[in-house]
DOFI-502131 format. One record per residue (C-alpha): residue number from 1; x, y, z. Coordinates in steps of 0.1 Angstrom, whole numbers, plus 5000, padded with zeros to 4 digits. Example, Ala and Ser with C-alpha at 12.3 -4.5 7.8 and 13.67 -1.06 7.14 Angstrom:
<atoms>
<atom><n>1</n><u>5123</u><v>4955</v><w>5078</w></atom>
<atom><n>2</n><u>5137</u><v>4989</v><w>5071</w></atom>
</atoms>
This chain:
<atoms>
<atom><n>1</n><u>6640</u><v>8839</v><w>6295</w></atom>
<atom><n>2</n><u>6644</u><v>8872</v><w>6279</w></atom>
<atom><n>3</n><u>6632</u><v>8897</v><w>6303</w></atom>
<atom><n>4</n><u>6614</u><v>8927</v><w>6287</w></atom>
<atom><n>5</n><u>6613</u><v>8949</v><w>6318</w></atom>
<atom><n>6</n><u>6651</u><v>8951</v><w>6322</w></atom>
<atom><n>7</n><u>6664</u><v>8988</v><w>6320</w></atom>
<atom><n>8</n><u>6703</u><v>8975</v><w>6324</w></atom>
<atom><n>9</n><u>6721</u><v>8977</v><w>6289</w></atom>
<atom><n>10</n><u>6747</u><v>8998</v><w>6267</w></atom>
<atom><n>11</n><u>6738</u><v>9035</v><w>6277</w></atom>
<atom><n>12</n><u>6747</u><v>9044</v><w>6238</w></atom>
<atom><n>13</n><u>6720</u><v>9023</v><w>6228</w></atom>
<atom><n>14</n><u>6690</u><v>9046</v><w>6215</w></atom>
<atom><n>15</n><u>6667</u><v>9021</v><w>6217</w></atom>
<atom><n>16</n><u>6672</u><v>9005</v><w>6254</w></atom>
<atom><n>17</n><u>6642</u><v>8996</v><w>6273</w></atom>
<atom><n>18</n><u>6625</u><v>9023</v><w>6295</w></atom>
<atom><n>19</n><u>6607</u><v>9010</v><w>6326</w></atom>
<atom><n>20</n><u>6581</u><v>9027</v><w>6349</w></atom>
<atom><n>21</n><u>6566</u><v>9014</v><w>6383</w></atom>
<atom><n>22</n><u>6533</u><v>9022</v><w>6390</w></atom>
<atom><n>23</n><u>6503</u><v>9014</v><w>6406</w></atom>
<atom><n>24</n><u>6473</u><v>9014</v><w>6387</w></atom>
<atom><n>25</n><u>6438</u><v>8993</v><w>6382</w></atom>
<atom><n>26</n><u>6439</u><v>8971</v><w>6354</w></atom>
<atom><n>27</n><u>6414</u><v>8941</v><w>6336</w></atom>
<atom><n>28</n><u>6424</u><v>8916</v><w>6318</w></atom>
<atom><n>29</n><u>6401</u><v>8901</v><w>6292</w></atom>
<atom><n>30</n><u>6410</u><v>8864</v><w>6283</w></atom>
<atom><n>31</n><u>6384</u><v>8850</v><w>6255</w></atom>
<atom><n>32</n><u>6353</u><v>8867</v><w>6246</w></atom>
<atom><n>33</n><u>6335</u><v>8868</v><w>6279</w></atom>
<atom><n>34</n><u>6362</u><v>8865</v><w>6309</w></atom>
<atom><n>35</n><u>6375</u><v>8897</v><w>6324</w></atom>
<atom><n>36</n><u>6395</u><v>8899</v><w>6357</w></atom>
<atom><n>37</n><u>6410</u><v>8921</v><w>6374</w></atom>
<atom><n>38</n><u>6441</u><v>8932</v><w>6385</w></atom>
<atom><n>39</n><u>6465</u><v>8958</v><w>6389</w></atom>
<atom><n>40</n><u>6497</u><v>8969</v><w>6366</w></atom>
<atom><n>41</n><u>6528</u><v>8973</v><w>6390</w></atom>
<atom><n>42</n><u>6552</u><v>8978</v><w>6357</w></atom>
<atom><n>43</n><u>6552</u><v>8990</v><w>6323</w></atom>
<atom><n>44</n><u>6578</u><v>8993</v><w>6294</w></atom>
<atom><n>45</n><u>6579</u><v>9000</v><w>6261</w></atom>
<atom><n>46</n><u>6577</u><v>8960</v><w>6250</w></atom>
<atom><n>47</n><u>6551</u><v>8948</v><w>6279</w></atom>
<atom><n>48</n><u>6536</u><v>8954</v><w>6312</w></atom>
<atom><n>49</n><u>6540</u><v>8937</v><w>6345</w></atom>
<atom><n>50</n><u>6507</u><v>8930</v><w>6367</w></atom>
<atom><n>51</n><u>6496</u><v>8916</v><w>6399</w></atom>
<atom><n>52</n><u>6464</u><v>8893</v><w>6400</w></atom>
<atom><n>53</n><u>6449</u><v>8869</v><w>6424</w></atom>
<atom><n>54</n><u>6453</u><v>8842</v><w>6396</w></atom>
<atom><n>55</n><u>6475</u><v>8825</v><w>6376</w></atom>
<atom><n>56</n><u>6481</u><v>8828</v><w>6335</w></atom>
<atom><n>57</n><u>6492</u><v>8801</v><w>6314</w></atom>
<atom><n>58</n><u>6521</u><v>8812</v><w>6293</w></atom>
<atom><n>59</n><u>6515</u><v>8821</v><w>6255</w></atom>
<atom><n>60</n><u>6482</u><v>8829</v><w>6267</w></atom>
<atom><n>61</n><u>6466</u><v>8858</v><w>6248</w></atom>
<atom><n>62</n><u>6449</u><v>8887</v><w>6264</w></atom>
<atom><n>63</n><u>6437</u><v>8920</v><w>6261</w></atom>
<atom><n>64</n><u>6449</u><v>8942</v><w>6289</w></atom>
<atom><n>65</n><u>6434</u><v>8976</v><w>6299</w></atom>
<atom><n>66</n><u>6451</u><v>9002</v><w>6323</w></atom>
<atom><n>67</n><u>6431</u><v>9031</v><w>6337</w></atom>
<atom><n>68</n><u>6458</u><v>9058</v><w>6346</w></atom>
<atom><n>69</n><u>6463</u><v>9097</v><w>6353</w></atom>
<atom><n>70</n><u>6493</u><v>9113</v><w>6340</w></atom>
<atom><n>71</n><u>6500</u><v>9152</v><w>6352</w></atom>
<atom><n>72</n><u>6459</u><v>9146</v><w>6360</w></atom>
<atom><n>73</n><u>6450</u><v>9137</v><w>6325</w></atom>
<atom><n>74</n><u>6432</u><v>9100</v><w>6319</w></atom>
<atom><n>75</n><u>6452</u><v>9078</v><w>6300</w></atom>
<atom><n>76</n><u>6440</u><v>9046</v><w>6288</w></atom>
<atom><n>77</n><u>6460</u><v>9018</v><w>6278</w></atom>
<atom><n>78</n><u>6445</u><v>8991</v><w>6259</w></atom>
<atom><n>79</n><u>6464</u><v>8960</v><w>6237</w></atom>
<atom><n>80</n><u>6466</u><v>8931</v><w>6228</w></atom>
<atom><n>81</n><u>6492</u><v>8910</v><w>6247</w></atom>
<atom><n>82</n><u>6509</u><v>8873</v><w>6250</w></atom>
<atom><n>83</n><u>6516</u><v>8862</v><w>6285</w></atom>
<atom><n>84</n><u>6557</u><v>8857</v><w>6289</w></atom>
<atom><n>85</n><u>6554</u><v>8841</v><w>6330</w></atom>
<atom><n>86</n><u>6536</u><v>8838</v><w>6358</w></atom>
<atom><n>87</n><u>6553</u><v>8840</v><w>6393</w></atom>
<atom><n>88</n><u>6540</u><v>8833</v><w>6424</w></atom>
<atom><n>89</n><u>6547</u><v>8865</v><w>6448</w></atom>
<atom><n>90</n><u>6534</u><v>8851</v><w>6482</w></atom>
<atom><n>91</n><u>6503</u><v>8868</v><w>6496</w></atom>
<atom><n>92</n><u>6499</u><v>8896</v><w>6469</w></atom>
<atom><n>93</n><u>6491</u><v>8867</v><w>6447</w></atom>
<atom><n>94</n><u>6513</u><v>8860</v><w>6411</w></atom>
<atom><n>95</n><u>6528</u><v>8886</v><w>6387</w></atom>
<atom><n>96</n><u>6520</u><v>8881</v><w>6352</w></atom>
<atom><n>97</n><u>6546</u><v>8897</v><w>6326</w></atom>
<atom><n>98</n><u>6528</u><v>8903</v><w>6291</w></atom>
<atom><n>99</n><u>6545</u><v>8913</v><w>6261</w></atom>
<atom><n>100</n><u>6526</u><v>8939</v><w>6238</w></atom>
<atom><n>101</n><u>6516</u><v>8930</v><w>6203</w></atom>
<atom><n>102</n><u>6515</u><v>8951</v><w>6175</w></atom>
<atom><n>103</n><u>6507</u><v>8983</v><w>6188</w></atom>
<atom><n>104</n><u>6479</u><v>9007</v><w>6172</w></atom>
<atom><n>105</n><u>6486</u><v>9041</v><w>6177</w></atom>
<atom><n>106</n><u>6462</u><v>9050</v><w>6204</w></atom>
<atom><n>107</n><u>6481</u><v>9022</v><w>6230</w></atom>
<atom><n>108</n><u>6516</u><v>9036</v><w>6214</w></atom>
<atom><n>109</n><u>6506</u><v>9067</v><w>6226</w></atom>
<atom><n>110</n><u>6491</u><v>9057</v><w>6260</w></atom>
<atom><n>111</n><u>6524</u><v>9036</v><w>6264</w></atom>
<atom><n>112</n><u>6546</u><v>9069</v><w>6254</w></atom>
<atom><n>113</n><u>6525</u><v>9085</v><w>6282</w></atom>
<atom><n>114</n><u>6531</u><v>9062</v><w>6311</w></atom>
<atom><n>115</n><u>6569</u><v>9062</v><w>6304</w></atom>
<atom><n>116</n><u>6568</u><v>9097</v><w>6299</w></atom>
<atom><n>117</n><u>6550</u><v>9103</v><w>6338</w></atom>
<atom><n>118</n><u>6587</u><v>9086</v><w>6347</w></atom>
<atom><n>119</n><u>6609</u><v>9115</v><w>6339</w></atom>
</atoms>
C-alpha cells in the first residue's frame, strides 16, 4: 500500500510530500448522523492520520474536522476524505489514515497553514 505520509523521496521533487506531526482534537462524520471523536496526529498535503477508539472500513468516506491553533490563530480544517487503512495501535486505539478528496479553497488554506506551522 502506498503511504501518503511518507516524507522520503528525491529532494529535487518540487511536489514532495510535506508531513507534520500534531495533536489536535478532531471529529469524523459518517453519513448524516454519526459523529465520532478523534485526535489528529499527522497531516500531509494529501491526507490526515487520526487516532480513534474504533475502526473504520477501508474505502469508507467521511467528513473530517480538525480544530487547531497556528501562531495563536484558530485554524479549522474540514474536508471530505476516504479511509485508506486502519491499524490497531494497542491501548491507544486505532490509527486511521484518510486521503483528502477534492479540497475546496478553505480546506486547502487550512492544510497549508497546518503544514507551514512545521517550518
